Each structure stands twice: as structure tokens, then as C-alpha cells.
VEXDREN-2710 file (C-alpha; in Angstrom, 1 decimal):
% VEXDREN-2710
k/r/px/py/pz
1/GLU/-0.1/-0.2/0.0
2/ALA/1.2/3.3/-0.7
3/GLY/0.7/6.7/1.1
4/PRO/-0.3/9.4/2.1
5/THR/-2.2/7.4/5.2
6/MET/-4.8/9.0/7.2
7/VAL/-4.0/8.5/10.7
8/GLY/-6.7/10.3/12.9
9/ASP/-9.7/12.6/13.1
10/GLU/-10.3/16.1/14.5
11/HIS/-10.2/14.9/17.8
12/SER/-7.2/12.7/17.7
13/ASP/-4.4/13.2/20.4
14/PRO/-2.4/16.1/19.1
15/ASN/1.0/14.4/21.0
16/LEU/0.4/11.2/19.0
17/MET/-0.3/13.2/16.0
18/ASP/3.0/15.0/16.3
19/PHE/4.9/12.0/17.2
20/LEU/3.6/10.4/13.8
21/GLY/4.6/13.7/11.8
22/ALA/1.0/14.0/10.9
23/ARG/-0.8/17.4/9.2
24/LYS/-4.5/18.3/9.9
25/ARG/-6.2/19.1/6.5
26/ASN/-9.8/19.4/5.3
27/MET/-10.4/18.0/1.9
28/PRO/-13.3/20.0/-0.4
29/GLY/-16.7/18.9/0.2
30/ASN/-16.2/17.5/3.8
31/ASN/-17.3/18.9/6.7
32/PHE/-14.8/17.7/9.1
33/CYS/-10.7/17.6/9.5
34/GLU/-8.4/14.8/9.0
35/TYR/-4.8/13.9/10.0
36/TYR/-2.6/12.4/7.4
37/VAL/1.0/11.9/6.9
38/ASN/3.0/11.1/3.6
39/ASP/4.4/7.8/5.0
40/VAL/3.3/4.4/4.0
41/PRO/0.9/2.5/6.3
42/ARG/3.7/0.2/7.4
43/VAL/5.8/2.8/8.3
44/VAL/3.1/4.4/10.4
45/LEU/2.4/0.7/11.9
46/ASP/6.1/0.5/12.8
47/LYS/6.0/4.0/14.5
48/LEU/2.9/2.8/16.8
49/GLU/4.2/-0.2/17.3
50/LYS/7.2/1.5/19.3
51/LEU/4.4/2.9/21.7
52/GLY/3.0/-0.2/22.4
53/TYR/-0.1/-0.2/20.0
54/ARG/-0.7/-3.7/18.3
55/VAL/-3.0/-4.4/15.6
56/VAL/-6.2/-6.2/16.4
57/SER/-7.8/-6.5/13.1
58/MET/-7.5/-5.1/9.4
59/THR/-10.1/-4.9/6.9
60/GLY/-10.8/-3.4/3.2
61/VAL/-13.6/-0.7/2.6
62/GLY/-13.6/-0.1/-0.9
63/GLN/-10.5/1.3/-2.2
64/THR/-9.5/2.0/1.6
65/LEU/-7.4/-0.3/3.7
66/VAL/-8.5/-0.1/7.7
67/TRP/-6.4/-1.2/10.7
68/CYS/-7.5/-1.5/14.1
69/LEU/-5.1/-0.7/16.8
70/HIS/-5.3/-1.3/20.6
71/ARG/-2.4/-0.2/23.5
72/GLU/-2.1/-2.2/26.6
END
């Protein structure tokens, strides 16, 4: 999978978004903001693993892949 990678919404932890190097944007037509990074998902998942996050599940929604993570 190629980047960019969506990593959060407008209510996400700002410290975590900083750690990931994420930028907030508002796409035309959306009434919400999202955080994204230019990294591929593998790089993002590696960074999150260093913080104790683990993949719980993964699914595809149309052209989008969604990972669900949990931290102990």
C-alpha cells in the first residue's frame, strides 16, 4: 500500500499526531478535518508499535484499508 496514510480525525491526540509527523487538513466537500502523513502504512504501523500499539484487526472498505489498533 502506498501513502499518504490517514492517521486520525480532528479529535485525535495532538501529541500522538506530532509523534507520527501528521498534518491536519480539510478536504473540499468534507465538514470535518483529518490527519495524514506521507508515509506508507507499514512505516506508520512500525512507529505505533514502538508506542505499544498492536494491530487487532484489518479490513478493506472499497479502495481503503482500515487497521484497528489497541494499546495495553
